[in-house]
C-alpha positions as CSV (number, residue, x, y, z in Angstrom):
1,X,20.6,0.1,-18.2
2,X,19.0,2.7,-15.9
3,X,15.8,4.2,-16.9
4,X,15.9,7.9,-17.8
5,X,13.0,10.3,-17.4
6,X,12.7,10.3,-21.2
7,X,12.4,6.5,-21.1
8,X,9.8,6.7,-18.3
9,X,7.7,9.2,-20.2
10,X,7.9,7.1,-23.4
11,X,6.9,3.9,-21.6
12,X,4.1,5.6,-19.7
13,X,2.8,7.3,-22.9
14,X,2.8,3.8,-24.6
15,X,0.8,2.4,-21.8
16,X,-1.7,5.3,-21.9
17,X,-2.1,4.6,-25.7
18,X,-2.6,0.9,-24.9
19,X,-5.3,1.8,-22.4
20,X,-7.1,4.1,-24.8
21,X,-6.9,1.7,-27.8
22,X,-8.2,-1.2,-25.8
23,X,-11.3,0.6,-24.3
24,X,-9.6,1.0,-20.9
25,X,-12.5,2.9,-19.4
26,X,-14.5,-0.4,-19.6
27,X,-11.9,-2.6,-18.1
28,X,-12.8,-4.6,-15.0
29,X,-9.8,-3.1,-13.1
30,X,-8.4,0.3,-14.0
31,X,-6.2,1.1,-11.0
32,X,-3.4,3.4,-12.1
33,X,-4.4,3.5,-15.7
34,X,-6.0,6.9,-16.2
35,X,-3.9,9.4,-18.1
36,X,-3.8,11.8,-15.2
37,X,-2.6,9.1,-12.8
38,X,0.1,7.9,-15.2
39,X,1.4,11.3,-15.9
40,X,1.7,12.1,-12.2
41,X,2.7,8.7,-10.8
42,X,5.0,5.9,-11.7
43,X,3.3,3.9,-14.4
44,X,4.9,0.8,-13.0
45,X,2.3,1.0,-10.2
46,X,-0.6,0.4,-12.7
47,X,-2.6,-2.8,-12.3
48,X,-1.0,-5.6,-14.3
49,X,2.3,-3.8,-15.0
50,X,5.5,-5.2,-13.7
51,X,8.8,-3.3,-14.0
52,X,12.4,-4.5,-13.5
53,X,14.8,-3.0,-10.9
54,X,15.6,-0.2,-13.3
55,X,12.0,0.8,-13.8
56,X,11.5,-0.6,-17.3
57,X,8.2,-2.3,-18.1
58,X,8.9,-6.1,-18.4
59,X,5.4,-7.6,-18.0
60,X,1.9,-6.6,-18.9
61,X,-0.6,-9.1,-17.7
62,X,-4.3,-8.1,-18.0
63,X,-6.1,-11.4,-18.5
64,X,-9.8,-11.4,-17.9
65,X,-9.8,-7.6,-17.6
66,X,-12.3,-7.0,-20.5
67,X,-9.7,-5.6,-23.0
68,X,-11.2,-5.1,-26.5
69,X,-9.5,-3.7,-29.6
70,X,-6.2,-3.7,-31.4
71,X,-2.9,-3.4,-29.6
72,X,-1.3,-0.1,-30.8
73,X,2.1,0.0,-32.3
74,X,3.3,2.3,-29.5
75,X,3.9,-0.8,-27.4
76,X,7.1,-1.0,-29.3
77,X,8.3,1.7,-26.8
78,X,8.3,-1.0,-24.2
79,X,11.7,-2.3,-25.2
80,X,12.3,-4.5,-22.2
81,X,8.9,-6.2,-22.2
82,X,9.0,-10.0,-22.1
83,X,5.4,-10.9,-21.4
84,X,2.3,-9.3,-23.0
């Protein structure tokens, strides 16, 4: 399945909510995670995010990055994710 611009927007929005919910501004590494960057760039380039060949988020690995809080339900938009 090839990613559409609607999919891309939904997945990037979900990652932006994840960042906000887990105190992203206090993370050890925040490269590519600010809302402005995610809206203007490919969110697959954000630190700890891995996407498949079609541009869908498949992994989110942020161990030891000072995340704190509850994972928001919006991560459900990451339909192809296999590792969180």
